[in-house]
Residue frames relative to the residue before (quaternion, step in Angstrom):
aa qw qx qy qz dx dy dz
M 1.0000 0.0000 0.0000 0.0000 0.00 0.00 0.00
Q 0.4246 -0.6887 0.5280 0.2582 3.54 -1.31 0.32
S 0.0560 0.7236 -0.6861 -0.0498 3.50 -1.35 0.40
Y 0.1727 -0.8185 0.5467 0.0359 3.58 -1.15 0.30
G 0.6467 0.5392 -0.3924 0.3702 3.55 -1.29 0.37
K 0.6235 -0.5856 0.3828 0.3491 3.55 -1.18 0.64
N 0.7038 0.4722 -0.2841 0.4484 3.57 0.73 -1.04
V 0.6266 0.5330 -0.3365 0.4583 3.56 1.05 -0.76
L 0.6373 0.5284 -0.3290 0.4543 3.59 0.93 -0.86
L 0.7127 0.4756 -0.2593 0.4457 3.57 0.82 -1.03
S 0.7397 0.3995 -0.2263 0.4920 3.60 1.16 -0.51
T 0.5588 0.6008 -0.3890 0.4189 3.59 1.28 -0.01
D 0.5196 -0.6260 0.4838 0.3227 3.54 -1.00 0.84
P 0.4532 -0.7175 0.4539 0.2717 3.63 -0.56 1.10
K 0.5856 0.6113 -0.3651 0.3873 3.59 1.15 -0.56
V 0.7177 0.4290 -0.2614 0.4822 3.60 1.11 -0.56
I 0.5717 0.5977 -0.3766 0.4172 3.59 1.28 -0.09
K 0.2652 -0.7759 0.5564 0.1342 3.55 -0.78 1.06
K 0.7832 -0.1496 0.1561 0.5830 3.55 0.95 -0.93
V 0.1733 -0.7692 0.6061 0.1047 3.56 -1.20 0.57
Y 0.2087 -0.7451 0.6211 0.1246 3.54 -1.03 0.87
I 0.1189 -0.7988 0.5894 0.0196 3.57 -0.81 1.09
S 0.4402 -0.6929 0.5069 0.2630 3.56 -0.90 0.93
K 0.5581 -0.6044 0.4590 0.3355 3.57 -1.10 0.73
K 0.6363 0.5570 -0.3195 0.4275 3.56 1.18 -0.59
L 0.5989 0.5971 -0.3616 0.3925 3.57 1.18 -0.47
K 0.0175 -0.7802 0.6242 -0.0362 3.55 -0.70 1.13
D 0.3373 0.7317 -0.5085 0.3037 3.55 0.22 1.28
A 0.3210 -0.7907 0.4941 0.1662 3.55 -0.18 1.33
K 0.6032 0.5792 -0.3563 0.4166 3.57 1.05 -0.73
I 0.6615 0.5078 -0.3003 0.4631 3.57 0.97 -0.90
Y 0.6913 0.4774 -0.2904 0.4582 3.58 0.83 -0.95
N 0.6369 0.5210 -0.3249 0.4662 3.57 1.02 -0.77
Y 0.6386 0.5322 -0.3178 0.4561 3.57 1.05 -0.83
L 0.6571 0.5217 -0.3043 0.4511 3.57 0.90 -0.95
K 0.6811 0.4776 -0.2848 0.4763 3.57 0.97 -0.87
E 0.6463 0.5370 -0.3146 0.4416 3.56 0.99 -0.88
K 0.7472 0.3826 -0.2045 0.5035 3.57 0.97 -0.91
K 0.3807 -0.7560 0.4525 0.2808 3.57 1.34 0.02
I 0.2954 0.7457 -0.5232 0.2880 3.54 0.96 1.01
H 0.4130 -0.7174 0.5048 0.2447 3.58 -0.77 1.02
Y 0.0756 0.8062 -0.5824 0.0721 3.60 -0.84 0.95
D 0.2188 -0.7394 0.6228 0.1325 3.51 -1.31 0.54
I 0.2953 -0.7199 0.5993 0.1883 3.56 -1.07 0.78
V 0.0291 0.8247 -0.5572 0.0922 3.55 -0.56 1.19
D 0.6358 -0.4882 0.4220 0.4235 3.53 -1.35 0.19
E 0.5620 -0.6334 0.4078 0.3416 3.60 -0.94 0.84
K 0.5749 0.5918 -0.3802 0.4180 3.61 1.12 -0.57
A 0.6172 0.5468 -0.3429 0.4499 3.57 1.10 -0.69
I 0.6516 0.4898 -0.3085 0.4903 3.58 1.03 -0.79
N 0.6288 0.5474 -0.3324 0.4411 3.58 1.01 -0.79
R 0.6429 0.5206 -0.3225 0.4601 3.56 1.07 -0.72
M 0.7136 0.4439 -0.2503 0.4806 3.58 1.07 -0.71
C 0.8049 0.1294 -0.0249 0.5786 3.57 1.14 -0.61
Q 0.2501 -0.8034 0.5281 0.1144 3.58 -0.63 1.14
A 0.5679 0.6172 -0.3772 0.3927 3.59 1.27 -0.16
N 0.6293 -0.5016 0.4188 0.4206 3.57 -1.32 -0.02
H 0.0708 -0.8757 0.4776 -0.0070 3.56 0.27 1.31
Q 0.3305 -0.7754 0.4780 0.2470 3.62 1.28 -0.22
G 0.6682 -0.5253 0.2981 0.4343 3.55 1.16 0.57
I 0.6954 0.4148 -0.2629 0.5246 3.57 1.26 0.24
L 0.0003 0.7773 -0.6284 0.0308 3.57 -0.79 1.07
I 0.1741 -0.8053 0.5651 0.0428 3.54 -0.72 1.16
I 0.1670 -0.7379 0.6455 0.1047 3.57 -0.90 0.93
R 0.0738 0.8315 -0.5371 0.1214 3.59 -0.45 1.19
D 0.6506 -0.4739 0.4038 0.4349 3.53 -1.31 0.15
D 0.5834 -0.5501 0.4516 0.3912 3.57 -1.19 0.48
Y 0.5962 -0.5756 0.4162 0.3741 3.54 -1.14 0.63
K 0.2710 -0.7665 0.5627 0.1495 3.58 -0.92 0.90
Y 0.2884 -0.7743 0.5432 0.1491 3.55 -0.49 1.22
A 0.4634 -0.6717 0.5121 0.2681 3.54 -1.20 0.67
L 0.4936 -0.6126 0.5206 0.3317 3.55 -1.34 0.21
L 0.6338 -0.5607 0.3711 0.3825 3.56 -1.10 0.67
E 0.6750 0.5200 -0.3118 0.4203 3.59 0.88 -0.88
E 0.5639 0.6134 -0.3819 0.3998 3.58 1.21 -0.37
I 0.7464 0.3992 -0.2282 0.4811 3.59 1.11 -0.56
Y 0.3709 0.7423 -0.4825 0.2806 3.62 1.22 0.12
P 0.6858 0.5034 -0.3195 0.4174 3.66 0.89 -0.76
F 0.5717 0.6212 -0.3879 0.3698 3.62 1.17 -0.37
D 0.4729 -0.6809 0.4880 0.2731 3.57 -1.18 0.61
K 0.7918 0.1795 -0.0785 0.5785 3.56 1.13 -0.66
I 0.0108 -0.7818 0.6224 -0.0362 3.55 -0.96 0.98
V 0.2286 -0.7501 0.6045 0.1405 3.57 -1.12 0.70
I 0.1313 -0.7559 0.6364 0.0797 3.56 -1.02 0.88
L 0.1855 -0.7659 0.6078 0.0977 3.57 -0.91 0.95
D 0.2345 -0.8093 0.5310 0.0900 3.55 -0.44 1.29
H 0.8065 -0.3050 0.1255 0.4907 3.55 0.10 1.42
L 0.0989 0.7817 -0.5928 0.1664 3.54 0.79 1.12
E 0.2553 -0.8127 0.5114 0.1128 3.60 -0.95 0.83
D 0.6908 0.4886 -0.2800 0.4535 3.60 1.09 -0.63
P 0.3917 -0.7429 0.4874 0.2389 3.63 -0.55 1.09
H 0.6087 0.5480 -0.3588 0.4478 3.60 1.13 -0.55
N 0.6199 0.5191 -0.3310 0.4865 3.58 1.07 -0.73
F 0.6525 0.5252 -0.3067 0.4521 3.53 0.91 -0.96
G 0.6747 0.4992 -0.2912 0.4591 3.57 0.86 -0.96
A 0.6578 0.5086 -0.3075 0.4627 3.57 0.98 -0.86
I 0.6414 0.5174 -0.3193 0.4679 3.59 1.05 -0.75
I 0.6185 0.5286 -0.3417 0.4704 3.59 1.00 -0.76
R 0.6625 0.5065 -0.3006 0.4628 3.57 0.92 -0.94
T 0.6449 0.5128 -0.3148 0.4711 3.59 0.99 -0.83
C 0.6501 0.5178 -0.3177 0.4565 3.58 0.90 -0.92
E 0.6632 0.5025 -0.3134 0.4576 3.57 0.87 -0.90
A 0.6631 0.5175 -0.3028 0.4481 3.59 0.95 -0.88
L 0.7469 0.3951 -0.2060 0.4936 3.58 1.06 -0.77
G 0.5612 -0.6478 0.3669 0.3617 3.57 1.26 0.11
V 0.4649 0.6374 -0.4723 0.3929 3.58 1.22 0.38
K 0.1729 -0.8675 0.4646 0.0415 3.56 -0.32 1.27
G 0.7560 0.3701 -0.2095 0.4975 3.61 1.23 -0.06
I 0.0023 -0.7746 0.6315 -0.0355 3.57 -0.90 1.01
I 0.1470 -0.7807 0.6031 0.0717 3.57 -1.01 0.86
I 0.0213 -0.7846 0.6196 -0.0110 3.57 -0.97 0.92
P 0.4844 -0.6362 0.4978 0.3358 3.61 -1.19 0.42
K 0.5302 -0.6584 0.4351 0.3101 3.58 -1.08 0.65
D 0.7667 0.2955 -0.1618 0.5465 3.60 1.20 -0.49
R 0.8562 0.2058 -0.1394 0.4529 3.54 -1.35 0.43
G 0.7056 0.3574 -0.2837 0.5421 3.55 1.02 0.82
V 0.6137 -0.5591 0.4009 0.3874 3.56 -1.24 0.33
L 0.2370 -0.7476 0.6074 0.1262 3.54 -1.12 0.83
V 0.6493 -0.4892 0.3789 0.4422 3.58 -1.26 0.05
N 0.1123 0.7854 -0.5967 0.1204 3.55 -0.56 1.21
D 0.7665 -0.3772 0.2374 0.4624 3.59 -1.27 -0.07
T 0.6495 0.5159 -0.3206 0.4574 3.60 1.01 -0.78
V 0.6290 0.5277 -0.3259 0.4687 3.57 1.03 -0.80
I 0.6669 0.4991 -0.3012 0.4641 3.58 0.89 -0.94
K 0.6541 0.5095 -0.3115 0.4643 3.59 0.95 -0.86
T 0.6918 0.4769 -0.2850 0.4614 3.61 0.85 -0.95
S 0.6726 0.4842 -0.2967 0.4744 3.58 1.09 -0.66
V 0.3394 -0.7561 0.4758 0.2947 3.58 1.35 -0.15
G 0.7336 -0.4699 0.2301 0.4337 3.55 0.93 0.96
T 0.4829 0.6965 -0.4299 0.3112 3.61 1.23 0.04
T 0.4039 0.7159 -0.4778 0.3100 3.61 1.24 0.05
Q 0.6624 0.5197 -0.3213 0.4336 3.60 1.08 -0.57
Y 0.6932 0.4675 -0.2771 0.4734 3.60 1.23 -0.27
V 0.6978 0.3803 -0.2485 0.5537 3.59 1.31 -0.12
K 0.3517 -0.7226 0.5505 0.2258 3.58 -0.92 0.87
I 0.0986 -0.7935 0.6004 0.0119 3.55 -0.64 1.19
V 0.1562 -0.8015 0.5762 0.0334 3.54 -0.71 1.16
K 0.1860 -0.7673 0.6068 0.0920 3.58 -0.91 0.95
V 0.0462 -0.8310 0.5540 -0.0210 3.59 -0.57 1.17
T 0.5497 -0.6239 0.4556 0.3180 3.55 -1.25 0.47
N 0.8187 0.0923 0.0057 0.5667 3.58 0.96 -0.87
L 0.3555 -0.7652 0.4993 0.1969 3.59 -0.48 1.20
V 0.6342 0.5482 -0.3355 0.4297 3.59 0.97 -0.84
Q 0.6729 0.4779 -0.2911 0.4838 3.57 0.90 -0.90
T 0.6313 0.5383 -0.3263 0.4530 3.57 1.05 -0.75
I 0.6289 0.5249 -0.3268 0.4714 3.59 1.03 -0.80
D 0.6285 0.5319 -0.3334 0.4593 3.59 0.99 -0.80
I 0.6477 0.5145 -0.3151 0.4653 3.57 0.98 -0.83
L 0.6702 0.5028 -0.2976 0.4576 3.58 0.93 -0.90
K 0.6038 0.5441 -0.3539 0.4628 3.58 1.07 -0.65
K 0.6612 0.5038 -0.3026 0.4664 3.57 0.97 -0.84
K 0.6650 0.4799 -0.2901 0.4933 3.56 1.24 -0.48
G 0.6433 -0.5834 0.3010 0.3940 3.57 1.29 0.21
F 0.4965 0.6578 -0.4344 0.3635 3.58 1.23 0.24
F 0.2981 -0.7006 0.6208 0.1865 3.55 -1.19 0.73
I 0.2816 -0.8103 0.5014 0.1130 3.58 -0.75 1.09
Y 0.0849 -0.7893 0.6080 0.0104 3.55 -0.72 1.15
G 0.1410 -0.7763 0.6095 0.0768 3.57 -0.85 0.97
S 0.3070 -0.7553 0.5495 0.1827 3.58 -1.00 0.76
D 0.2602 0.7387 -0.5770 0.2318 3.56 -0.68 1.15
M 0.5580 -0.6431 0.4123 0.3242 3.58 -1.05 0.75
S 0.5867 0.5694 -0.3723 0.4393 3.61 1.25 -0.11
G 0.5923 0.6306 -0.3390 0.3696 3.57 1.29 -0.26
I 0.6247 -0.5188 0.4168 0.4085 3.54 -1.32 -0.28
N 0.6544 -0.5148 0.3856 0.3974 3.56 -1.23 0.52
Y 0.4610 -0.7065 0.4641 0.2700 3.60 -0.69 1.09
Q 0.6035 0.5837 -0.3513 0.4144 3.59 1.19 -0.54
H 0.6847 0.4598 -0.2735 0.4950 3.57 1.26 -0.33
V 0.5849 0.5978 -0.3494 0.4225 3.57 1.31 0.14
E 0.2311 -0.7187 0.6361 0.1595 3.55 -1.06 0.81
F 0.2700 -0.8294 0.4710 0.1323 3.53 -0.08 1.34
A 0.5246 -0.6359 0.4803 0.2997 3.54 -1.13 0.78
S 0.5842 -0.6028 0.4182 0.3471 3.57 -1.18 0.55
K 0.7339 0.2240 -0.1699 0.6184 3.59 1.19 -0.56
A 0.1207 0.8410 -0.5028 0.1588 3.57 -0.24 1.26
V 0.2012 -0.7284 0.6435 0.1217 3.49 -1.29 0.65
L 0.1559 -0.7695 0.6140 0.0813 3.57 -0.92 0.94
I 0.1651 -0.7909 0.5846 0.0747 3.57 -0.78 1.06
I 0.1232 -0.7625 0.6339 0.0409 3.54 -0.89 1.05
G 0.3370 -0.7916 0.4841 0.1596 3.55 -0.69 1.13
N 0.7283 -0.3956 0.3444 0.4411 3.52 -1.40 0.00
E 0.6268 -0.5930 0.3603 0.3545 3.58 -1.05 0.82
G 0.7884 0.3139 -0.1699 0.5011 3.60 0.95 -0.77
K 0.7786 0.3671 -0.1681 0.4804 3.56 0.95 -0.91
G 0.4040 -0.7035 0.4877 0.3224 3.57 1.18 -0.40
M 0.7588 -0.3230 0.2607 0.5019 3.57 -1.17 -0.52
S 0.4963 -0.6228 0.5045 0.3335 3.55 -1.13 0.61
T 0.6609 -0.5375 0.3524 0.3875 3.58 -1.18 0.55
L 0.6829 0.4974 -0.2954 0.4461 3.57 0.86 -0.94
V 0.6479 0.5012 -0.3109 0.4821 3.57 1.03 -0.79
S 0.6378 0.5432 -0.3214 0.4414 3.57 0.94 -0.89
K 0.6657 0.5173 -0.2989 0.4470 3.58 0.97 -0.87
K 0.6582 0.5152 -0.3054 0.4562 3.58 1.18 -0.48
C 0.5299 0.6499 -0.4060 0.3633 3.59 1.24 -0.26
D 0.4299 -0.6746 0.5352 0.2714 3.56 -1.13 0.69
E 0.7923 -0.0240 0.0277 0.6091 3.56 1.16 -0.62
I 0.2590 -0.7395 0.6027 0.1509 3.55 -1.08 0.80
I 0.0645 -0.8130 0.5787 -0.0010 3.58 -0.77 1.03
K 0.1436 -0.7912 0.5900 0.0724 3.54 -1.22 0.50
I 0.3685 -0.6519 0.6051 0.2702 3.51 -1.37 0.27
P 0.3569 -0.7573 0.4964 0.2296 3.64 -0.46 1.11
M 0.2784 -0.7682 0.5611 0.1323 3.55 -0.96 0.94
K 0.1529 -0.8056 0.5682 0.0693 3.59 -0.78 1.01
G 0.6422 0.5180 -0.3236 0.4631 3.57 1.25 -0.24
K 0.7160 -0.4493 0.3242 0.4248 3.55 -1.23 -0.37
V 0.6232 0.4887 -0.3592 0.4937 3.60 1.23 -0.24
N 0.3266 -0.7815 0.5033 0.1709 3.57 -1.05 0.70
S 0.7747 0.2062 -0.1631 0.5750 3.59 1.23 0.27
L 0.3394 -0.7186 0.5718 0.2037 3.52 -1.35 0.34
N 0.6336 -0.4794 0.4370 0.4217 3.53 -1.31 0.32
A 0.6101 -0.6058 0.3712 0.3506 3.58 -0.99 0.86
S 0.6853 0.4832 -0.2980 0.4561 3.59 0.91 -0.85
V 0.6302 0.5213 -0.3306 0.4709 3.60 1.08 -0.70
A 0.6475 0.5148 -0.3103 0.4684 3.58 0.94 -0.91
C 0.6388 0.5287 -0.3215 0.4573 3.57 0.96 -0.87
A 0.6602 0.5161 -0.3090 0.4498 3.60 0.91 -0.90
I 0.6604 0.5112 -0.3127 0.4526 3.59 0.89 -0.94
L 0.6964 0.4773 -0.2808 0.4564 3.58 0.83 -0.96
L 0.6574 0.5057 -0.3250 0.4543 3.60 0.92 -0.82
M 0.6492 0.5296 -0.3235 0.4397 3.58 0.97 -0.80
N 0.7387 0.4037 -0.2216 0.4922 3.57 1.16 -0.52
M 0.5257 0.6492 -0.4094 0.3669 3.58 1.27 -0.01
G 0.3334 -0.7897 0.4687 0.2134 3.58 1.20 -0.36
G 0.8188 0.2956 -0.1957 0.4516 3.51 -1.33 0.25
I 0.2001 0.8085 -0.5330 0.1491 3.58 1.05 0.66
N 0.7759 -0.4259 0.2378 0.4000 3.52 -0.82 1.23
């Protein structure tokens, strides 16, 4: 798979990098020193060549790397806090949530394998390379996965405007936070599996927040982060 950008290069495990293409226009001693220090193979090419391979804002750096390796569900059982994304579609939201989780010490994220965004180049770029520090699990069935997590002692919180004010909640020490789809919210079956539905009260004229912003606010108030 491809990823791109300076920060992503510097935060990517060199072991998963196959090759890096550098634009002739890039004059950055730090980047070249890093590539040589880590013994990463790179080619200096015309920027048009990179543009043909990547339409995003690549900053003159295109990384050819191994596909993202998803974690197994059992790897995240020891964590105190886990985030489930219920068919999120926007890779920028996904990337921002990964970055937020990494910053707050939340090390486990679960996503469905179908009908939702997976880890791709945009997600890696938006997360600023933090995908390597968070274990992301891809599952076939979210409902069954929630049942398994309950048996492991997790309390399940779903985020929806029909819920109670999160400020009035005493959060469990082992907790799962579910963030729903950007437009539809949580699916009915997933919602029914929640132990408690919580919301962020809106005082302005908008009645909802961006999924990544809502996730950050709720995680910061859940306490006891890993």
